N, C-alpha and C positions, 0 to 999 in steps of 0.2 A: 502496502498499499504505498511507504514514504516514497521509493521508487518515480512509481507511479504518479504520487500527486508533485513531487519535483518535475518533470516530465510533464504535467496541462502547466506546471506554474507557469514554464520557462516557456510556453507556449502561448500564456496569458500575455508574458512582455514583461516579467518579473524577470530582477535581475540573477536572483540568487534564493533560497528556500531551506529551510529547513527544521527539525523536531527539535524539540525540548522536553521534556515530564513537567508534569507539573505543577512538584513539591517543590518549593521553595528553595532558591541555591541560597547555598551554605554561609553565614553572615549577611544574606539579605534584610534580616529584619531588625539584625542591632545596629547595622547600617543608615538604617532606614531608620532607625527609631534615636541613634544618637544624633541624626541629618536635623531630625526635627527639633531635637533636645537643647538642641543651642543656637535653635532660629534659624537658622541657614536658607531658609526655602522663605523666610519677609514675607511679601505681600500675595506669597503665591497658598491659597489657604488649602487649596487643592487637596495640595501633599500632606495637607494631616488628615483632611476630612477621608473617612472610611480609610485609617494608615491599617488595620490588623489586613484590608481588603489587598492592599500594594505589598502590604510586605510576603504573601501568602496566594499563587495563583488560584490555590486548593479554597480555600476561605471563598475571594470572590468568586467561582464559581463549581461547587464540591462536588459537581457531579463530573466535572473532564476531565480526561487521562493523557488529555496531550496537549500541547500547544505548537500551530504549525508557527516557523517562524519567516516574515515573507519580505525580502527587501526589494528595494525598487536604487537604480543608481542617476543621481545626478549631480556629478560630474558636470567641472567647470570645463566651456574647452581653452579659456584661460585661465589669466594671475587674476583669481578670484580679488589679488590684495594692487591691483593695480589703480586703480580707483586713490589711493591715501597718497597719491605723490600730486592731484587732482582738487584741491581745496573748494573751490570754487563748486562744486559738485559734489551732490549725493551719495556714500557708500554704500549700499544696499547687501545684507548675507544672502549669497550665492540660491539660497532654497528662496526664498522668497521675492524671485528674478521676475519668474512664470507664474504658472498655475498655483492655486492652495493642493500640498498636496495632499491634505488631504481627504480631498473631492477624488482625486484623481484615482488613488491610493483603495480609495474604501471602493470603485465601482472596478477595481478588479479585483477584489479580498471578496469581494460576496459574486462574483463571478466562478473567485475559485473555489469555496465552499458551496453552492448548490452544486458545483460538478460532481465535489466532496461525497454528497448530500444525496448523491441520486447514482452516482458508482458504489457505494462503500452501503452508505444510511450511517446512523446515527444524526446524533444534533448538534450542530453548533452554533458559537456567537462572534462576531466579527469586529473589531476595538482600531480606531488608527487616533489616539491620543485619546478618546472618548468614556477610559472607562481607569481606573488603580492601575493597573499593570506596567511595573515595572521594569519595561522590554528591554533594555539594555541590557541590565545582568539577562533574563532569557537571551535574548540572540548570544548572547559570547556563549552562556552552559549550553546552545544549541547548536554551535561554533563556522557561526557566521561570521567569528570574528573577536576582538577583545577590549577590556573596555582600555583605553589611552590611562597616560596623566591626563591628560584637558578631559577628563570621565568620558566621552564618545567611545563610541565602538568605533575600532579599526578594523580593516579588513583587507587582509594579505592582495588580492582580487581590486578590491577600489578607492581604497587608503579610506581616508574618511567622511564619504561622500554615501552616505549610503539613508535612504530614509527606511523606517520599520515597519510593519502592520504585523496583528497577531491577530490566528483562527485560532481559538481554543473550544478541542472536539472530545465527547465519549468516547472518540473509538481510541484501546488503545493503541497506538501505533510505536512504533521502536523509539529510540531515540538518537541522532547526530552525539557524536562525538564533543566534546566539547573546546574550543582555544584555548588555546594558552598564552602569558603576558609576553609579546616579542617587541616589546620597549627598551631592553637592557639600560646601560646609563645611561641614553635623550631623554632629553630638557627643554628640546627645540621649541613645546608648546607654552611651556611657562616663562620661557625666557620673551616668547613675542608677545605674551599679552597684554596689552598694553596697561590695563587697570592693576596688572601685580593677584591678580583674582583665582588664581591657583598656583599649587605650591603641593610637592610631594605626593602628590596622584591624588586630590582632597579641591574644591571647589565653594570661593567664595562669592553666593551667588550675586550679596548685595553689591560687592563691588565687577561682576561682572557685566560688561556693556550688553548684551542680548539682553539680562531680567531689564536692567535699567534703562535700554531706550521699549519695551516692548509688554513686560508681569509690571514693573513699577509705574505706579497713575503720580506717585508728586513729584516735586522740586531734589530734581538731582542736586547732592552737594557738590555747589562749588572744585573741592582739588577734584569729584571726580569727571565729571564735565571738562577741568581743560587735557584730560588724556583720551576723551572719545574720541577728537580730529572730528572727521566727516565722516562717522558713522551714523545712519540717520535710523538703521532697521535691522539689530543684530550686528555680529562682527564675526568674522571667519581666521580672524588672523591666529587661532592652535591648531584649527585647523587642514589652515592652510600653509605650513608650515612642517609638517610634515612628510617624513624624508617616506614614508609606504605609501606617499603618496607616488610616488613614479612608476607603482604600477597601477595607480589608476585609471582610467576614459574617460571621455565625455559622453554624459548623457545622448541618445540615442531618443527620448521621447519624448514627443515636440512639447507638451506642454510643460516641461519644465527649461524646456528654453525661456531665455529674458528677452520679452518684452523689449520693445526698445526704448520703448518709454523710463523704460526703471532701471534701464543701462549703464548709465551716466544721467542722471538728471540734475539738472543747477539747482540749487539752491535758491538761487535768486524767486522760479518758478514757483517752486513748493511754494515759497513763505506765502505765497499770494493765496496758496487754496481756501476756497468757505469750505461748508460741508456739503453744498451739493457735488462742488469740486473734487475733494477730495471722496467722494462716495463714485462715482464718476468714472477717478482714474485707479483706481485700486477695489473694480470689482471683477470678483473673481480670482483678486490676491491676497493669503494671509493675512498682507497690513492692511486691511480694512476692519480685523479686527480690532486693534487697537484707537480707534477713531482719531479725530480729524484733530483735537486739541492737544492729546497725548503725542502724536505723530508730529507735530508743527514746533514743539519743545521742542526733540531733537531737531528738526531743521533747527531753527534757532542757537542753539551750541553747536552746531556746525560750524555755521553762521559768524558765530563768536566767537573762533576756535581759527575762523577761515583765514583772520589775519587784512583781512582785503578790505581796505577804506571804501571801495567801489560799490562794495554791497550792503554801503552802511542802511540804501536808501527802503534794500525791504526789510529793512531790521525796524526801520525809523515806523514804515508803512504799521506795524503790531502793534506799537503802545500804545493802541487806543483798539486793539478788538476785543470783541465781547469777554473772552474765557482768562481768566484772572491767569491760568494755570503760561495761557501762550504771553499774554503781557508780560508778567515776571524775567521770564526768559530775554525777551524783546526790548528788557532795560538788563538786563547782564551783558547781552552779546553787545546793546549801543553801547557799551563803557567801553566795551575793549577794542572796539572797531572805528569809535568817533577819535578827534582831539579834547580834549580838555575843557577848551573852550566852549569848543560848541559841543559839548556834553553835560554841562556847563546848563545852558540856555536850555538843552529839552531837558533836561532834572527839573528847571524852577514852573516849563511848560508843562511837564506832565507827569507830575508832582501826584502819589498815589492815594487815598483814598485811604486811613485808617483802618476798616474796614477789610481793606483788599490785602488779605493779609500775604496770597502769593507773590506780590511784588513785593511787599513791604520785606518778607523774607530777602531777598534776591538785591535791597537796596542799598548800594554804592559795596554790597558783595567784589 
């Protein structure tokens, strides 16, 4: 059955598939408990909710006997960090430059699940970030790769560029052999992290640019802002520098190819988006879920980091934005881009109200 499932998965377009036992991997529950106890999940409250199910797949669905891990390759064709050298452009994580992978992956997973039930019977449940599943430890246990020091999955065949989805089934499938750790003494990912969020194979998400730009809804600390550069949605630095990417190959899935308007967007153009324009531009994109205000917060931070005085007009236009979070970041960016005399004129003109806490938090920072 396992070999037949793998053949069908490849036929449907998956890059790789493997099977893991349902029983929790050793140390998984303890690692999760420690992570949550230290508060490293930050605002990601969903990680703490139903932690017992997250720590043990058998608790999530007691009737399940096997977990099929399916992977799709989203490897970039070029250097994913090239835009970091162009501060007037916004750098978007590779995974978000194309279509929302959740939609693409789930359709394919459901097709495989329907075939599985029709061919062999049993019951199935399909997950793509829709349930408390610790997919990276499961994928490592199934032999798709190992968790590198950046805490993401690394594959011998695809490097760091894999999307993961799961099919839980009541069928008792033979499990694949787990993959060992092949990072050796390499610390490239830890050295590359712009905010120092990685150390000793552990991540501090509250310093991670991906967490800050996607999951975190508040005012980002000034020190971290300066380290974000022009990263406006996610961060690929730790993935991109992994030496195992020498075996990676560009994706053949058209849905994951970068949309032209998201490949190297101008920060000044993005700063002018209202809510309707934001929704239109990011329709079908994972970026849409963060909302316009949080996204413009990121864009204004990038503008403030650009060092480009010619981009100040795009920042000034947001000083009277309806959203306090956006106004606050516009204040900070204007302070960094404008000469002192021009900034002082603006400071008097756009003095925030006392109740505008987001702006007050940034005043003079």
